[in-house]
N, CA, C and O atoms as a printed pandas DataFrame, in Angstrom:
     atom_number atom_name residue_name chain_id  residue_number  x_coord  y_coord  z_coord
0              1         N          MET        A               1  125.881  208.690  165.981
1              2        CA          MET        A               1  125.335  207.851  167.022
2              3         C          MET        A               1  126.429  207.171  167.828
3              4         O          MET        A               1  126.215  206.848  168.996
4              5         N          ALA        A               2  127.589  206.946  167.239
5              6        CA          ALA        A               2  128.679  206.308  167.971
6              7         C          ALA        A               2  129.108  207.162  169.154
7              8         O          ALA        A               2  129.477  206.634  170.203
8              9         N          LEU        A               3  129.060  208.475  168.990
9             10        CA          LEU        A               3  129.418  209.352  170.102
10            11         C          LEU        A               3  128.432  209.209  171.255
11            12         O          LEU        A               3  128.831  209.261  172.418
12            13         N          ILE        A               4  127.169  209.033  170.952
13            14        CA          ILE        A               4  126.174  208.837  172.007
14            15         C          ILE        A               4  126.420  207.514  172.714
15            16         O          ILE        A               4  126.205  207.416  173.922
16            17         N          ASP        A               5  126.866  206.495  171.987
17            18        CA          ASP        A               5  127.218  205.221  172.607
18            19         C          ASP        A               5  128.310  205.424  173.660
19            20         O          ASP        A               5  128.207  204.903  174.771
20            21         N          HIS        A               6  129.340  206.171  173.315
21            22        CA          HIS        A               6  130.422  206.454  174.272
22            23         C          HIS        A               6  129.911  207.276  175.445
23            24         O          HIS        A               6  130.266  207.008  176.593
24            25         N          LEU        A               7  129.096  208.255  175.170
25            26        CA          LEU        A               7  128.524  209.093  176.216
26            27         C          LEU        A               7  127.731  208.257  177.211
27            28         O          LEU        A               7  127.836  208.462  178.420
28            29         N          ALA        A               8  126.949  207.328  176.713
29            30        CA          ALA        A               8  126.131  206.478  177.578
30            31         C          ALA        A               8  126.968  205.450  178.330
31            32         O          ALA        A               8  126.639  205.094  179.461
32            33         N          ARG        A               9  128.026  204.980  177.725
33            34        CA          ARG        A               9  128.804  203.878  178.287
34            35         C          ARG        A               9  129.846  204.321  179.310
35            36         O          ARG        A               9  130.087  203.605  180.282
36            37         N          HIS        A              10  130.459  205.466  179.117
37            38        CA          HIS        A              10  131.589  205.870  179.943
38            39         C          HIS        A              10  131.201  206.982  180.922
39            40         O          HIS        A              10  130.709  208.030  180.503
40            41         N          PRO        A              11  131.419  206.761  182.217
41            42        CA          PRO        A              11  130.989  207.746  183.213
42            43         C          PRO        A              11  131.767  209.061  183.179
43            44         O          PRO        A              11  131.288  210.069  183.699
44            45         N          ASN        A              12  132.949  209.071  182.581
45            46        CA          ASN        A              12  133.766  210.281  182.571
46            47         C          ASN        A              12  133.636  211.095  181.288
47            48         O          ASN        A              12  134.403  212.036  181.086
48            49         N          ILE        A              13  132.696  210.760  180.426
49            50        CA          ILE        A              13  132.474  211.524  179.196
50            51         C          ILE        A              13  131.181  212.309  179.329
51            52         O          ILE        A              13  130.140  211.770  179.705
52            53         N          HIS        A              14  131.269  213.593  179.014
53            54        CA          HIS        A              14  130.111  214.491  179.049
54            55         C          HIS        A              14  130.038  215.231  177.713
55            56         O          HIS        A              14  130.988  215.212  176.930
56            57         N          THR        A              15  128.930  215.866  177.469
57            58        CA          THR        A              15  128.782  216.671  176.261
58            59         C          THR        A              15  128.100  217.977  176.633
59            60         O          THR        A              15  127.569  218.125  177.733
60            61         N          ASP        A              16  128.123  218.914  175.706
61            62        CA          ASP        A              16  127.382  220.154  175.941
62            63         C          ASP        A              16  126.424  220.415  174.782
63            64         O          ASP        A              16  126.470  219.745  173.750
64            65         N          THR        A              17  125.573  221.386  174.977
65            66        CA          THR        A              17  124.499  221.661  174.017
66            67         C          THR        A              17  124.874  222.676  172.945
67            68         O          THR        A              17  124.112  222.880  172.001
68            69         N          ALA        A              18  126.019  223.309  173.071
69            70        CA          ALA        A              18  126.377  224.414  172.178
70            71         C          ALA        A              18  126.520  223.979  170.725
71            72         O          ALA        A              18  127.253  223.041  170.410
72            73         N          GLY        A              19  125.826  224.659  169.871
73            74        CA          GLY        A              19  125.988  224.479  168.441
74            75         C          GLY        A              19  125.451  223.182  167.874
75            76         O          GLY        A              19  125.752  222.843  166.729
76            77         N          VAL        A              20  124.672  222.453  168.638
77            78        CA          VAL        A              20  124.113  221.204  168.120
78            79         C          VAL        A              20  123.087  221.551  167.047
79            80         O          VAL        A              20  122.065  222.172  167.337
80            81         N          ARG        A              21  123.355  221.157  165.837
81            82        CA          ARG        A              21  122.459  221.481  164.725
82            83         C          ARG        A              21  121.375  220.420  164.542
83            84         O          ARG        A              21  120.284  220.716  164.055
84            85         N          ARG        A              22  121.676  219.202  164.929
85            86        CA          ARG        A              22  120.676  218.135  164.801
86            87         C          ARG        A              22  120.046  217.892  166.174
87            88         O          ARG        A              22  120.591  217.189  167.025
88            89         N          PHE        A              23  118.900  218.493  166.346
89            90        CA          PHE        A              23  118.201  218.408  167.628
90            91         C          PHE        A              23  117.913  216.962  168.006
91            92         O          PHE        A              23  117.914  216.629  169.191
92            93         N          ASP        A              24  117.669  216.097  167.030
93            94        CA          ASP        A              24  117.384  214.694  167.331
94            95         C          ASP        A              24  118.545  214.025  168.052
95            96         O          ASP        A              24  118.325  213.134  168.872
96            97         N          LEU        A              25  119.779  214.436  167.763
97            98        CA          LEU        A              25  120.928  213.867  168.455
98            99         C          LEU        A              25  120.990  214.321  169.907
99           100         O          LEU        A              25  121.358  213.546  170.790
100          101         N          LEU        A              26  120.633  215.567  170.150
101          102        CA          LEU        A              26  120.591  216.064  171.522
102          103         C          LEU        A              26  119.511  215.340  172.318
103          104         O          LEU        A              26  119.740  214.958  173.465
104          105         N          ALA        A              27  118.361  215.152  171.733
105          106        CA          ALA        A              27  117.270  214.434  172.393
106          107         C          ALA        A              27  117.665  212.981  172.656
107          108         O          ALA        A              27  117.360  212.438  173.718
108          109         N          GLU        A              28  118.335  212.359  171.705
109          110        CA          GLU        A              28  118.782  210.968  171.874
110          111         C          GLU        A              28  119.840  210.861  172.968
111          112         O          GLU        A              28  119.835  209.902  173.739
112          113         N          ALA        A              29  120.735  211.821  173.042
113          114        CA          ALA        A              29  121.748  211.822  174.105
114          115         C          ALA        A              29  121.088  211.937  175.475
115          116         O          ALA        A              29  121.485  211.249  176.415
116          117         N          ALA        A              30  120.094  212.795  175.591
117          118        CA          ALA        A              30  119.382  212.940  176.867
118          119         C          ALA        A              30  118.641  211.665  177.217
119          120         O          ALA        A              30  118.600  211.269  178.382
120          121         N          ARG        A              31  118.064  211.028  176.236
121          122        CA          ARG        A              31  117.306  209.801  176.485
122          123         C          ARG        A              31  118.223  208.641  176.873
123          124         O          ARG        A              31  117.945  207.924  177.834
124          125         N          ARG        A              32  119.304  208.458  176.134
125          126        CA          ARG        A              32  120.162  207.287  176.345
126          127         C          ARG        A              32  121.197  207.469  177.443
127          128         O          ARG        A              32  121.437  206.548  178.224
128          129         N          ALA        A              33  121.810  208.639  177.515
129          130        CA          ALA        A              33  122.881  208.843  178.498
130          131         C          ALA        A              33  122.364  209.484  179.777
131          132         O          ALA        A              33  122.948  209.305  180.845
132          133         N          GLY        A              34  121.271  210.228  179.669
133          134        CA          GLY        A              34  120.706  210.897  180.832
134          135         C          GLY        A              34  121.132  212.347  180.937
135          136         O          GLY        A              34  122.194  212.734  180.448
136          137         N          ALA        A              35  120.304  213.133  181.572
137          138        CA          ALA        A              35  120.556  214.565  181.715
138          139         C          ALA        A              35  121.831  214.854  182.494
139          140         O          ALA        A              35  122.433  215.914  182.325
140          141         N          GLU        A              36  122.249  213.924  183.346
141          142        CA          GLU        A              36  123.448  214.149  184.156
142          143         C          GLU        A              36  124.739  214.119  183.347
143          144         O          GLU        A              36  125.810  214.393  183.888
144          145         N          LYS        A              37  124.657  213.793  182.068
145          146        CA          LYS        A              37  125.839  213.771  181.208
146          147         C          LYS        A              37  125.913  214.965  180.260
147          148         O          LYS        A              37  126.826  215.052  179.439
148          149         N          ILE        A              38  124.941  215.895  180.374
149          150        CA          ILE        A              38  124.846  217.011  179.425
150          151         C          ILE        A              38  124.997  218.336  180.163
151          152         O          ILE        A              38  124.399  218.550  181.217
152          153         N          LEU        A              39  125.808  219.220  179.588
153          154        CA          LEU        A              39  126.033  220.556  180.146
154          155         C          LEU        A              39  125.509  221.607  179.164
155          156         O          LEU        A              39  125.672  221.475  177.951
156          157         N          PHE        A              40  124.892  222.630  179.696
157          158        CA          PHE        A              40  124.465  223.736  178.837
158          159         C          PHE        A              40  125.698  224.450  178.307
159          160         O          PHE        A              40  126.654  224.699  179.042
160          161         N          GLY        A              41  125.664  224.775  177.026
161          162        CA          GLY        A              41  126.715  225.570  176.414
162          163         C          GLY        A              41  126.102  226.543  175.430
163          164         O          GLY        A              41  125.221  226.176  174.652
164          165         N          SER        A              42  126.567  227.790  175.462
165          166        CA          SER        A              42  125.998  228.786  174.557
166          167         C          SER        A              42  126.897  229.042  173.347
167          168         O          SER        A              42  126.423  229.506  172.309
168          169         N          ASP        A              43  128.188  228.743  173.476
169          170        CA          ASP        A              43  129.172  229.023  172.435
170          171         C          ASP        A              43  129.174  230.497  172.055
171          172         O          ASP        A              43  129.516  230.868  170.932
172          173         N          GLY        A              44  128.778  231.339  173.027
173          174        CA          GLY        A              44  128.786  232.773  172.777
174          175         C          GLY        A              44  130.206  233.298  172.687
175          176         O          GLY        A              44  131.115  232.740  173.303
176          177         N          PRO        A              45  130.398  234.320  171.958
177          178        CA          PRO        A              45  129.418  235.199  171.334
178          179         C          PRO        A              45  129.019  234.784  169.916
179          180         O          PRO        A              45  128.294  235.516  169.242
180          181         N          TRP        A              46  129.478  233.632  169.461
181          182        CA          TRP        A              46  129.194  233.234  168.083
182          183         C          TRP        A              46  127.760  232.762  167.882
183          184         O          TRP        A              46  127.181  232.975  166.816
184          185         N          LEU        A              47  127.192  232.133  168.883
185          186        CA          LEU        A              47  125.799  231.704  168.814
186          187         C          LEU        A              47  124.997  232.474  169.854
187          188         O          LEU        A              47  125.536  232.896  170.877
188          189         N          HIS        A              48  123.709  232.653  169.590
189          190        CA          HIS        A              48  122.859  233.405  170.514
190          191         C          HIS        A              48  122.498  232.513  171.703
191          192         O          HIS        A              48  121.960  231.423  171.507
192          193         N          PRO        A              49  122.782  232.951  172.929
193          194        CA          PRO        A              49  122.496  232.116  174.094
194          195         C          PRO        A              49  121.018  231.783  174.254
195          196         O          PRO        A              49  120.681  230.731  174.798
196          197         N          GLY        A              50  120.140  232.654  173.794
197          198        CA          GLY        A              50  118.709  232.380  173.874
198          199         C          GLY        A              50  118.292  231.211  173.009
199          200         O          GLY        A              50  117.427  230.425  173.394
200          201         N          VAL        A              51  118.899  231.092  171.843
201          202        CA          VAL        A              51  118.609  229.966  170.956
202          203         C          VAL        A              51  119.125  228.675  171.588
203          204         O          VAL        A              51  118.441  227.652  171.568
204          205         N          GLU        A              52  120.325  228.725  172.145
205          206        CA          GLU        A              52  120.901  227.543  172.771
206          207         C          GLU        A              52  120.083  227.125  173.993
207          208         O          GLU        A              52  119.908  225.932  174.242
208          209         N          LEU        A              53  119.587  228.085  174.747
209          210        CA          LEU        A              53  118.732  227.795  175.906
210          211         C          LEU        A              53  117.403  227.196  175.466
211          212         O          LEU        A              53  116.878  226.297  176.123
212          213         N          ALA        A              54  116.862  227.684  174.368
213          214        CA          ALA        A              54  115.596  227.152  173.844
214          215         C          ALA        A              54  115.715  225.673  173.483
215          216         O          ALA        A              54  114.747  224.923  173.612
216          217         N          LYS        A              55  116.890  225.254  173.032
217          218        CA          LYS        A              55  117.098  223.834  172.724
218          219         C          LYS        A              55  116.891  222.973  173.967
219          220         O          LYS        A              55  116.271  221.913  173.898
220          221         N          VAL        A              56  117.411  223.432  175.096
221          222        CA          VAL        A              56  117.264  222.670  176.344
222          223         C          VAL        A              56  115.793  222.592  176.725
223          224         O          VAL        A              56  115.297  221.520  177.073
224          225         N          TYR        A              57  115.091  223.721  176.661
225          226        CA          TYR        A              57  113.666  223.728  177.014
226          227         C          TYR        A              57  112.845  222.876  176.043
227          228         O          TYR        A              57  111.866  222.248  176.446
228          229         N          ALA        A              58  113.235  222.852  174.778
229          230        CA          ALA        A              58  112.486  222.087  173.772
230          231         C          ALA        A              58  112.599  220.574  173.977
231          232         O          ALA        A              58  111.808  219.815  173.418
232          233         N          LEU        A              59  113.562  220.138  174.761
233          234        CA          LEU        A              59  113.686  218.708  175.039
234          235         C          LEU        A              59  112.498  218.185  175.841
235          236         O          LEU        A              59  112.222  216.986  175.829
236          237         N          GLY        A              60  111.794  219.080  176.538
237          238        CA          GLY        A              60  110.624  218.671  177.306
238          239         C          GLY        A              60  110.964  217.797  178.502
239          240         O          GLY        A              60  110.192  216.914  178.875
240          241         N          LEU        A              61  112.110  218.043  179.094
241          242        CA          LEU        A              61  112.557  217.258  180.240
242          243         C          LEU        A              61  111.870  217.714  181.517
243          244         O          LEU        A              61  111.372  218.837  181.584
244          245         N          PRO        A              62  111.837  216.856  182.531
245          246        CA          PRO        A              62  111.335  217.285  183.837
246          247         C          PRO        A              62  112.202  218.431  184.378
247          248         O          PRO        A              62  113.381  218.524  184.034
248          249         N          PRO        A              63  111.637  219.292  185.209
249          250        CA          PRO        A              63  112.398  220.439  185.726
250          251         C          PRO        A              63  113.719  220.053  186.399
251          252         O          PRO        A              63  114.697  220.795  186.299
252          253         N          GLU        A              64  113.762  218.910  187.079
253          254        CA          GLU        A              64  115.009  218.499  187.737
254          255         C          GLU        A              64  116.102  218.227  186.718
255          256         O          GLU        A              64  117.265  218.561  186.945
256          257         N          ASP        A              65  115.729  217.617  185.589
257          258        CA          ASP        A              65  116.708  217.331  184.542
258          259         C          ASP        A              65  117.162  218.613  183.847
259          260         O          ASP        A              65  118.341  218.753  183.519
260          261         N          GLU        A              66  116.246  219.543  183.620
261          262        CA          GLU        A              66  116.637  220.841  183.058
262          263         C          GLU        A              66  117.635  221.530  183.979
263          264         O          GLU        A              66  118.627  222.094  183.516
264          265         N          ALA        A              67  117.371  221.484  185.293
265          266        CA          ALA        A              67  118.261  222.118  186.262
266          267         C          ALA        A              67  119.650  221.482  186.235
267          268         O          ALA        A              67  120.654  222.180  186.382
268          269         N          LEU        A              68  119.712  220.170  186.050
269          270        CA          LEU        A              68  121.018  219.511  185.931
270          271         C          LEU        A              68  121.780  220.043  184.728
271          272         O          LEU        A              68  122.954  220.398  184.834
272          273         N          ILE        A              69  121.111  220.096  183.588
273          274        CA          ILE        A              69  121.767  220.554  182.358
274          275         C          ILE        A              69  122.178  222.016  182.456
275          276         O          ILE        A              69  123.276  222.379  182.033
276          277         N          LEU        A              70  121.319  222.848  183.003
277          278        CA          LEU        A              70  121.568  224.293  183.009
278          279         C          LEU        A              70  122.596  224.738  184.040
279          280         O          LEU        A              70  123.236  225.773  183.857
280          281         N          SER        A              71  122.769  223.979  185.120
281          282        CA          SER        A              71  123.771  224.391  186.111
282          283         C          SER        A              71  124.247  223.254  187.006
283          284         O          SER        A              71  125.420  223.223  187.380
284          285         N          GLY        A              72  123.380  222.334  187.353
285          286        CA          GLY        A              72  123.714  221.307  188.332
286          287         C          GLY        A              72  124.895  220.433  187.961
287          288         O          GLY        A              72  125.729  220.122  188.811
288          289         N          ASN        A              73  124.974  220.036  186.706
289          290        CA          ASN        A              73  126.074  219.157  186.289
290          291         C          ASN        A              73  127.417  219.869  186.379
291          292         O          ASN        A              73  128.396  219.290  186.850
292          293         N          LEU        A              74  127.471  221.104  185.935
293          294        CA          LEU        A              74  128.720  221.859  186.016
294          295         C          LEU        A              74  129.134  222.019  187.470
295          296         O          LEU        A              74  130.294  221.799  187.818
296          297         N          LEU        A              75  128.187  222.402  188.316
297          298        CA          LEU        A              75  128.513  222.576  189.735
298          299         C          LEU        A              75  129.017  221.271  190.349
299          300         O          LEU        A              75  129.953  221.291  191.148
300          301         N          ARG        A              76  128.423  220.159  189.994
301          302        CA          ARG        A              76  128.871  218.862  190.497
302          303         C          ARG        A              76  130.296  218.563  190.008
303          304         O          ARG        A              76  131.136  218.121  190.791
304          305         N          LEU        A              77  130.568  218.800  188.732
305          306        CA          LEU        A              77  131.864  218.479  188.166
306          307         C          LEU        A              77  133.001  219.340  188.730
307          308         O          LEU        A              77  134.143  218.887  188.802
308          309         N          ILE        A              78  132.694  220.563  189.125
309          310        CA          ILE        A              78  133.739  221.432  189.699
310          311         C          ILE        A              78  133.721  221.390  191.235
311          312         O          ILE        A              78  134.419  222.159  191.897
312          313         N          GLY        A              79  132.922  220.491  191.777
313          314        CA          GLY        A              79  132.904  220.305  193.228
314          315         C          GLY        A              79  132.168  221.368  194.000
315          316         O          GLY        A              79  132.468  221.598  195.172
316          317         N          GLN        A              80  131.205  222.027  193.370
317          318        CA          GLN        A              80  130.462  223.101  194.026
318          319         C          GLN        A              80  128.998  222.752  194.234
319          320         O          GLN        A              80  128.210  223.629  194.586
320          321         N          ALA        A              81  128.607  221.497  194.029
321          322        CA          ALA        A              81  127.215  221.088  194.184
322          323         C          ALA        A              81  126.795  221.196  195.646
323          324         O          ALA        A              81  127.609  221.028  196.555
324          325         N          ALA        A              82  125.518  221.480  195.856
325          326        CA          ALA        A              82  125.009  221.644  197.226
326          327         C          ALA        A              82  125.044  220.337  197.978
327          328         O          ALA        A              82  124.654  220.284  199.144
């Protein structure tokens, strides 16, 4: 939980979804820090990208927040956002 505190508090800290085994921590990070702090990660080829993608969908976020996690945040961070 201390990591989620840092994620929520500091604007320059982000996290990704790859390999998160405790889904409750991912859900808590989305709730407390917001979708704009989370990046989709598959950790492929070691983890199946479909399983990692299912974690994002299982969060039950609004479509705009899913879009941020799946591509929008990365595009913003690399300066390619629309």
